[in-house]
Structures are given as C-alpha cells and as structure tokens.
N, C-alpha and C positions, 0 to 999 in steps of 0.2 A: 824444386826449382827447374829456377827459369829457360829455356831452350833458346837461342838463337839461329835460324837457321837460315844463311845464305844460299841465291841464285841468280842463275840470268847470265852468267859468265858461260866463257865459251873463246871458239877462236873466231878474229875478225882480219879484216884488211885496213891496212891503218889506211885513214880518215872517214872508215865507217864509226857504230856507237852502236852499245851497248847496255843495256837495263839492270841493273842490278836490288834485287830483291831481299830484306830483312824480313823474315816474317820472326815474330816472337809468339814464346807458346802461350804468356798469358799479358798482361795488362803494363809492363812493364813500360812501356813506349810514356805515359799516361804520369811517369812519376822521375822519370830515365833523363839523361841526354844522348846524346846517340852519336855515336861514330863511324868513319867509314875509313882502314886502313887495308896497307899491303905493306907487303913482305916479295921484293925481287931476289934470283937464287946469290946468292952473297951480299947481299943487303941485312941490314936493319931493317924493324918495323916501323912504319914514316904515315903519320895522318892525312890523307886524301882529303877531309868534311868533314864537317859534325856542325850536330844544330842541337838546342837546347829548349829544354823546355818552354819557353818562351818565344820559341823560334830563330834567336840569330842563327846565323850561318858563318862558318871558318873557311877556308880552304885552300889548301895547301901554294904556294905561287906558280906551282907545276902543270893544277890542270885550273887555276882562273879563269874562267872563260869557256873553257873545254864540259866541264863537271858539274851541278846540282847534286843541291841533296836535298830530299825531304822528304816530309812523315804525314802519315795517315792512322792517329793515336785509333781513331772505330774500328779501325783492319788492323790495328796492332805491326804492321810494318814500316817500314823505312828502305826507301828507292836511293838508285844513287843513277839518275841520268849521266853516264859516261858518252857524249857527239867528240868528234877531230883525235879520234885516237890514234894515238902512235907507238913505236915497237916499245920507247922507256916505260910507256904504262903497262907490259907484261907485268903481269905480277899474281898472286894470290891476294885476294881482294876479301877481308876481314873487316864481321860487326859488331858492333863493342855497344854496348850499355851499361851506361853506372851515375850515380848518384853519392856525393861522399858523405851528406847530410845524410843517408839512408842508408848507408855502407852496401851500395849493391857496385858488386862488377862482374857484368858479364861479358864472354867472349863468343864469336861464331864458332865455326871448323870452315869455313874457308871456301873460299870459290874462285875458279882457276881463269883468270882472265889472260891471253894470249895476241897478239899485236902482230901478224904477221903475214907477208904477204905469198 
C-alpha cells in the first residue's frame, strides 16, 4: 500500500514563504501524476497545482506566479513552493497521486498552512 506523507506546513505571516513536501513510500511518482489540493474550513477541496508524468504543470488562477510545483522522482518527493502567501491561502493542503490507466488513486493525510499576522 502506497503512503503519501505531507510536511512543511505551519504558521507564516502574510508575504512569507513555505515549502511543502510530499514523500511517497514507494516509487509511485515514477508512474503517476501528482497534485496539491487544499481545503479551507467550510469550503470544498480545490486543486492548487498539478504536475504530470511528462512534467506539464497546471496551477489554479489564485496561485499563479506565487506557487511552484516540482518533483524529484529519484527521491520519491513532490514539492510545493509557496511564496507571497496570503491569508486566503490558509487551508489544509493535501497531496494526491493518480494514474487513470493504472487505476491508482492515493491521498496524503494533509498538512495545515495558516497565514496570519
């Protein structure tokens, strides 16, 4: 069973930066696309950024130019660099790995990001 473990969340002031990491227990990232989602209290989970096996990246409009997703297949880790953080970025951030052709669908447990002064 594949496990995804997020880390790097915490409390940061507006304008600050955080880097989230998603570590996989196996080499799942070599065969799956990966995305970061977030869910704020009272809101639905939303896609923040994703990266395909081929390296194509996609971002939510609200984070374009501020967040960067990257992957290190050798280290089985995907990152989300978050800069110029805003209070509205406050949420639990989740890592998701999937492959429709292989029937793979895995979620991490989430990491809390709080942006507040």
